[in-house]
FIPARO-52878 format. One record per residue (C-alpha): residue in three letters; z, x, y. Coordinates in steps of 0.001 Angstrom, whole numbers, padded with zeros to 6 digits, always signed. Last residue first. Layout:
# residues N
ALAZXY/...
//
This chain:
# residues 421
ILE+006718+021703-138767/HIS+010501+022737-140472/PRO+010165+019611-143798/GLN+012883+017698-143315/GLN+016256+018323-145370/GLN+017533+015061-147454/PRO+020992+015233-147032/ILE+023740+017766-149132/ILE+025929+015352-151360/SER+024290+013133-153198/LEU+021692+015313-154137/VAL+024336+017846-155588/GLU+025927+015771-157368/GLU+022178+014751-159570/VAL+021430+018870-159013/MET+024095+019200-162488/PRO+026161+022407-162821/LYS+029124+019297-162076/VAL+031156+018789-158616/ILE+033787+020061-156612/ARG+034665+018633-153383/SER+036854+019365-150029/ILE+037518+023506-150122/LYS+039809+024089-147777/VAL+038240+024957-144042/ARG+040708+024235-141854/ASP+044114+024549-143499/ASP+043434+027969-143926/ILE+042289+028856-140780/ALA+045595+031219-139552/ASP+046261+032486-142382/ILE+042853+034459-142834/ALA+044350+036871-140212/LYS+043309+040631-140638/LEU+040082+038788-143050/GLY+039154+038052-139000/ASN+038413+040952-137777/GLY+040141+042193-134760/THR+038983+043018-130814/ILE+036444+040452-129398/TYR+035778+041103-125784/CYS+034353+037942-123930/VAL+031817+039280-121683/VAL+030739+036588-118453/HIS+027439+037170-116664/GLU+028247+034739-114332/ASP+025033+031289-113948/LYS+027512+028667-115219/ASP+029596+029333-112786/ILE+033163+030286-114272/LYS+036723+028856-112585/GLY+035310+025004-113490/GLN+038321+024390-115164/GLU+036034+023331-118449/VAL+034440+026617-118044/LEU+037722+028589-117818/ARG+039272+026195-120651/LYS+035916+027220-122631/LEU+036629+030920-121815/ALA+040332+031229-122602/ALA+039710+029680-125963/ILE+037487+032363-126545/VAL+039969+034519-125423/VAL+042766+033007-127552/GLY+040314+032748-130725/GLY+039443+036114-130504/ALA+043451+037380-130602/PRO+043442+034674-133882/GLU+041158+036827-135492/THR+037522+037104-135630/PHE+034645+035360-137819/ILE+031441+036626-135888/GLY+028399+034396-136884/GLU+027391+033244-133106/HIS+028091+029271-133531/ARG+029639+028727-136222/ALA+032466+031922-136180/LEU+032674+031671-132269/MET+033624+027947-133164/LEU+036026+028169-136146/ILE+037919+030646-133724/ALA+037591+029221-131172/ASP+039126+025390-133244/VAL+041620+027580-133965/ILE+042708+029035-131073/GLU+042450+025307-129323/ASP+045209+024316-131942/ASP+047606+027195-131568/ASP+047953+027229-127663/PRO+045734+028421-124999/ASP+047658+031297-122992/GLU+045370+031491-119720/ALA+045414+033899-116904/TYR+042780+034139-113441/GLY+041000+037364-111578/ASN+040899+038330-108424/PHE+040421+041939-109127/GLN+043370+043040-108058/ARG+045305+040398-108987/LEU+044942+040993-112068/ARG+045589+044473-112014/ARG+049192+044299-110608/LEU+049463+041649-113319/ALA+048312+044246-115985/TYR+050363+046313-114659/ILE+053896+044912-114851/GLY+052801+043939-118310/ASP+052290+047570-119629/GLY+055421+047877-121563/PRO+054914+044012-122648/ASP+057508+042314-123570/GLY+057343+039453-125828/ILE+054844+041624-127532/ALA+053220+038765-129947/LEU+049735+039216-129323/SER+048444+040932-132774/LYS+050718+037797-134016/ALA+048066+035204-132453/ILE+049699+032099-134285/THR+051994+031829-131865/SER+056451+031545-131782/PRO+057572+035174-129717/ASN+061731+034598-129914/GLU+062931+036810-126857/VAL+059409+036068-124680/PRO+060283+038422-121735/ILE+060163+038222-118340/ILE+057947+039960-116401/GLU+057694+040576-112146/ASP+055857+039830-109636/ARG+056476+036125-109866/ASN+053465+033929-108675/ASN+053920+031229-111033/LYS+050293+031116-112505/PHE+050662+035540-113526/ALA+054111+035573-114268/ASP+053185+033050-116896/VAL+049964+034716-118300/ILE+052033+038157-118562/PRO+055306+036729-120436/ALA+052532+034543-122938/CYS+054714+034617-126428/GLY+054730+031095-127317/LYS+050840+029935-125908/GLY+048415+032670-126644/GLN+047060+034993-124364/ALA+044447+036060-122267/ALA+043853+038325-119345/THR+041092+037580-117026/ILE+039157+040195-114931/ARG+036772+039604-112027/VAL+034297+041786-111191/ASP+032782+043352-108074/ILE+032630+047333-108918/ASP+029488+047343-107785/ASP+029418+048178-104344/ASN+030185+051873-105090/ASN+027330+052568-106939/ILE+027803+052637-110669/LEU+027377+056220-112358/GLY+029060+057727-108833/LEU+031644+059734-110495/MET+034245+057686-108648/ARG+032176+054040-109861/MET+032527+054869-113528/GLU+036239+056320-112927/GLU+037017+052601-111459/LEU+035603+050293-113546/GLY+037312+053159-116669/LYS+040259+052457-115032/CYS+040365+048527-115203/ILE+039486+048971-118923/ALA+042194+050457-119090/ASN+044666+047884-117280/LEU+043523+045255-119607/MET+043733+047768-122804/ALA+047141+048869-122184/GLY+049228+044885-120708/SER+051228+045376-123795/ALA+049599+042194-125729/VAL+047116+040798-123634/PRO+043567+039898-124699/ILE+040237+040261-122018/ILE+038130+038627-120475/LEU+035366+040139-118384/HIS+033779+037912-115597/ASP+030377+039187-113046/PRO+029017+041939-115018/MET+028861+045091-113651/ASN+024998+046456-114467/TRP+024124+050415-115864/SER+022368+049357-118325/LEU+024072+046563-120270/GLN+025206+048581-123102/GLU+025933+051414-120726/LEU+028496+049402-118806/VAL+029376+047530-121974/GLU+030310+050949-123596/TYR+032324+052799-120572/ALA+034471+049315-120475/LEU+035461+049329-123803/THR+035610+053476-123402/LYS+039132+052211-120837/SER+040316+051925-124945/GLY+041204+055765-126102/GLU+042869+056810-122459/VAL+045747+054097-123330/TYR+046412+056597-126409/TYR+046959+060101-124171/PRO+049378+058921-121824/ARG+050766+056807-124947/LEU+051806+059855-126732/ASN+055174+059385-126798/VAL+054988+056129-127127/ASN+051738+054117-128194/VAL+051112+057477-130430/ILE+053899+058178-131928/GLY+053683+061371-132588/ILE+056423+062870-134319/ASN+058668+066422-134022/MET+061722+064617-133988/HIS+065005+063462-132623/GLU+062837+061134-129904/ALA+060474+059751-131637/VAL+063294+058416-133756/GLN+064496+056619-130761/MET+060775+055099-129008/ALA+060449+054181-133009/LEU+063432+052684-133145/ARG+062428+050329-129548/ASN+059133+049592-130626/ALA+060363+048047-134025/ASP+062550+045669-132181/ASP+059767+045185-129970/TYR+057696+044221-132216/THR+060539+041171-133398/GLY+063459+041772-136034/ASP+063593+043137-139519/VAL+061877+046453-139762/ALA+058883+047520-142515/ILE+059047+051778-142233/PHE+055316+051971-143869/GLU+054397+054923-145339/ALA+050706+055829-144282/GLY+048812+056853-146889/TYR+045123+055025-146070/SER+045602+051789-148436/LEU+049470+051766-147068/ALA+047495+051496-143370/GLN+045610+048200-145444/ALA+048309+046487-147164/ILE+049612+046560-144237/LYS+047075+044382-141835/ALA+046755+042018-145192/HIS+050742+041321-145412/GLU+050366+039671-142210/ILE+053242+040630-140533/ASN+056955+040448-142257/TYR+058620+043405-141967/PRO+058387+043708-138034/ALA+056692+046857-138033/PHE+056887+051003-137496/ILE+054520+052831-139483/TYR+054948+056633-139767/CYS+051699+058381-140685/PRO+051757+062431-142628/MET+048792+064044-141588/LYS+045605+065022-143306/ALA+043509+064203-139906/LYS+041102+062039-141933/SER+044215+060188-143258/ALA+046378+060279-139446/HIS+042882+058144-138417/ALA+042702+056383-141656/ALA+047509+055385-140865/THR+046057+054661-137085/ALA+044067+052431-137126/SER+045974+050032-139542/ALA+048765+050531-138011/LEU+047292+049236-134380/ASN+045950+046238-136568/GLY+049327+044798-137634/THR+051721+044340-135311/SER+052490+047631-134704/ALA+054768+050557-133460/CYS+053139+053721-134224/GLY+053524+056817-136255/VAL+052454+061048-136493/ALA+052738+063796-138028/ASN+053882+067466-137733/LEU+052354+067955-133861/ARG+050385+071142-133196/LEU+049523+069313-129451/GLU+045803+069628-130165/LYS+046755+067612-133337/ALA+048759+065390-131306/LYS+045807+065112-129444/SER+043641+063879-131846/VAL+045335+062136-133260/ALA+046104+059509-129539/VAL+042313+059845-129263/GLY+041333+058061-132683/ALA+044582+055951-132210/PRO+043467+054709-128542/ARG+039439+053960-130304/ASP+040273+052478-133610/LYS+042871+050389-132139/PHE+039701+047695-131446/SER+039913+046481-134649/PHE+037848+046269-138052/THR+039215+049494-139170/PRO+035803+051477-138774/ASN+035130+049479-135861/MET+032803+046177-136285/SER+035847+043963-134847/ASP+034997+045555-131609/ASN+032692+042656-130953/LYS+031670+042490-126827/ILE+030640+039383-126980/TYR+028044+039049-124659/LEU+027432+035042-122617/HIS+024482+034480-119959/LYS+023378+031483-119540/LEU+026122+028933-119398/GLY+026713+025298-120300/LEU+029805+025780-123288/ALA+027674+025008-126355/ASP+024272+027201-124867/ALA+026697+029672-123621/LEU+028001+029848-128120/ASN+024363+029439-129525/ASP+023026+032681-126644/ALA+025828+034916-127922/ARG+024562+038570-126367/HIS+026192+040588-128970/LEU+027552+043803-127254/PRO+027356+046211-130123/THR+030242+048384-131262/PHE+029634+052021-129326/GLY+032863+052607-131444/ALA+034661+054158-134054/ASP+032856+057523-135658/LEU+035921+057989-138074/SER+036733+061138-135658/VAL+039217+063445-135746/ILE+038506+065776-132100/ASN+040702+068769-132223/ARG+037084+070757-132781/ALA+036367+069546-128952/ASP+038844+071094-127420/GLU+040396+070062-124008/ILE+040776+066288-125564/PRO+042041+064183-122643/LEU+038377+061780-122696/LEU+036340+061221-119635/GLU+034062+064414-120939/ILE+034055+063170-124632/TYR+032264+060541-122939/ARG+030315+060249-126846/TRP+033281+060257-128452/TYR+032896+056596-128287/ASN+030788+056672-130626/LYS+026291+056328-130855/ALA+026283+059633-131354/ARG+024512+061446-128054/TYR+021012+059949-127085/ALA+022437+059076-123897/PHE+024895+059870-122828/THR+023988+062622-120279/ASN+020892+060005-118493/ARG+024060+058216-117292/SER+025047+061526-114795/VAL+028044+063574-115423/LYS+029133+066624-114002/ILE+033353+066605-113646/SER+034633+069527-112362/ASP+035322+066818-109072/LEU+036551+064875-111331/ASN+039266+067005-112149/TYR+041234+064110-114486/GLU+044597+062797-113588/VAL+046260+060887-117411/ASP+048383+057925-116356/LEU+052371+058344-117115/PRO+055299+055662-116686/GLY+057379+055286-114512/LEU+061122+057023-115420/CYS+062126+057860-111085/GLU+061812+061448-111330/ASP+061472+062679-114644/CYS+059077+060227-114874/ILE+057432+059456-119127/TYR+054829+060174-121201/LYS+055106+063671-122598/LEU+054135+066046-124901/MET+051627+068007-122633/PRO+049441+067714-119730/GLU+051721+069466-116920/TYR+053420+067478-115122/GLU+052215+065144-111679/ALA+054332+063020-109328/ASN+052703+060301-108066/CYS+056130+057655-107950/GLU+055094+054496-109816/ARG+051776+055248-111857/CYS+053277+058747-112399/ARG+050541+061575-112891/LEU+050315+063337-116163/ALA+048017+066131-114782/LYS+043991+067963-114619/VAL+042668+067031-117606/LYS+038896+068573-117221/LYS+040559+072368-116705/ASN+039403+074646-114884/SER+042033+073932-112147/ASN+045366+073384-115010/SER+046352+076836-114326/SER+046845+075360-110125/ASN+050393+073625-111129/SER+051679+070656-112547/MET+055545+070095-112466/
//
């Protein structure tokens, strides 16, 4: 259990989400009393920050160091991830009949996904805890992010993932020097194996035994959106969901901003929507059927492989957050996802992997259902680059015609252009 020795530190304790038991901030992730997950709790009363605190700092997520669980800044392992663009999507907004649409484009992080945020925090904490090596269970993006930060930290890295994940993603992870433990099974099988290995060896599995610290990185997605909107709360956030950890962390980030007085107590009036692909949407299914438990999907089948976690570790907490924030949940199918990938690319010049297509397809559904008003300020989280999963759109972007190197043949294809006046 925690004691007063942490009163002078930033991190007060690890607190159980279920029974509120407190523990020393060490390598621990499950409550001894009830087996509930543990969260980082800060000494918020001793954290003195204002909006101006962050204004002139480096444009990465470590600008919020007071609210991240690293006690000694010398342990930070940084690739300058974060503070990605909040892109005003006027063309897509016009196509959907909206006025205020924003894309939080986390595909522009160093390893091209939002996973640089939690991975960077977790590897930094592993260094602070003097662990010998790091690793992760992954559907792809986390593998690359963990491996990249491990290389920067000069730590061995072990990736547990299904053997059939997208080749581009595992090739990226291997390029950083990680060792790939290719599992003949689903992500959930890989996760169980990583958990068992973490129990036997002095390895920090970032999304297992380092999970309380790991999830803290994702809440910076909330901080940045607020800062980029001049500390004004949007009306609606649409978030891709796999384990549910990112959605829960974003909500925690909003609450921390309120507790620190960076937004007004009445300003946390925002609606949260969860987006999963049909074929692996256990959280959406529970929400739409008004259930309090998550029924695992044994054999995920969706083009959005980075979201294909059949037994989401934070699923029940994501479900509670949806209800807390009066949210919605949508599960577009593969055709809707591909249409949405192309819609975003052709209207805004942003090429996303299928997880982002899930978000844009969910947005389109909500607009068509009248659940989003045209005057609302809507933020869509795009969390990964389309080059990581190019196969998703192969059938829709094939070369249709080859011409000889003759102007006449080109003129027969390109419509006559009128002068721009």
